[in-house]
C-alpha positions as CSV (number, residue, x, y, z in Angstrom):
1,M,29.9,-2.2,-11.2
2,P,27.7,-3.2,-8.1
3,K,24.6,-5.1,-8.6
4,A,21.3,-3.3,-8.0
5,K,19.2,-4.5,-5.1
6,T,15.9,-5.3,-6.6
7,K,13.0,-7.3,-5.1
8,A,12.1,-10.6,-6.7
9,V,8.7,-10.7,-8.5
10,S,7.4,-13.0,-5.7
11,E,8.3,-10.4,-3.1
12,I,6.5,-7.6,-5.0
13,S,3.2,-9.4,-4.7
14,T,3.7,-10.6,-1.1
15,P,1.0,-9.1,1.0
16,P,2.0,-7.1,4.1
17,Q,0.9,-8.3,7.5
18,S,-1.3,-5.3,8.1
19,Y,-2.7,-2.1,6.6
20,E,-0.4,0.0,8.8
21,L,2.7,-1.9,7.6
22,A,1.5,-1.4,4.0
23,L,1.3,2.4,4.6
24,A,4.7,2.5,6.2
25,E,6.3,0.6,3.3
26,L,4.5,2.9,0.9
27,E,6.0,5.9,2.6
28,E,9.5,4.4,2.5
29,L,9.1,3.7,-1.2
30,A,7.9,7.2,-1.9
31,V,10.8,8.7,-0.1
32,A,13.3,6.5,-1.9
33,M,11.7,7.1,-5.3
34,E,11.5,10.8,-4.9
35,S,15.1,11.0,-3.9
36,G,16.1,10.4,-7.5
37,Q,19.0,8.2,-6.3
38,L,17.6,4.8,-7.3
39,P,18.7,3.1,-10.5
40,L,16.0,2.7,-13.1
41,G,15.5,-1.1,-12.4
42,E,15.0,-0.4,-8.7
43,M,12.6,2.5,-9.5
44,M,10.5,0.1,-11.6
45,Q,10.4,-2.6,-8.9
46,G,9.5,0.1,-6.3
47,Y,6.7,1.3,-8.6
48,R,5.4,-2.2,-9.0
49,R,5.5,-2.9,-5.3
50,A,3.8,0.5,-4.6
51,S,1.0,-0.4,-7.0
52,F,0.5,-3.7,-5.2
53,L,0.5,-2.1,-1.8
54,L,-2.1,0.6,-2.9
55,E,-4.4,-2.1,-4.1
56,F,-3.9,-4.0,-0.8
57,C,-4.8,-0.9,1.1
58,R,-7.9,-0.2,-1.0
59,Q,-9.1,-3.7,-0.4
60,Q,-8.6,-3.4,3.3
61,L,-10.5,-0.1,3.4
62,D,-13.4,-1.6,1.3
63,T,-13.6,-4.5,3.7
64,V,-13.8,-2.2,6.7
65,E,-16.4,0.0,5.0
66,A,-18.5,-3.1,4.2
67,Q,-18.3,-4.2,7.9
68,I,-19.4,-0.7,9.1
69,R,-22.3,-0.7,6.6
70,A,-23.3,-4.1,8.0
71,L,-23.1,-2.9,11.6
72,D,-25.2,0.1,10.7
73,E,-27.8,-2.2,9.0
74,G,-27.1,-0.7,5.6
75,Q,-27.5,2.9,6.7
76,I,-24.5,5.2,6.9
77,K,-25.2,7.6,9.7
78,Q,-24.4,11.3,9.4
79,W,-21.3,12.2,11.5
80,S,-22.1,14.7,14.2
81,Q,-19.7,16.1,16.8
82,D,-22.4,16.7,19.4
């Protein structure tokens, strides 16, 4: 019986190099998990990695939002398309 290809725990919590790479990896994980072709162990490792990547993305977005707020001197301006 072939061995399942699972990520080591240290790889699960390795941060991606960028927000964009995190999103791309999340998309790949979603496709693989939705296919229903992964063994249970790989499915769980994928879920753990996806959870880590989601938190990474949230932190990145929070950081950018804080920078925008600082640039706007604490006032979020209403978006207008004029």
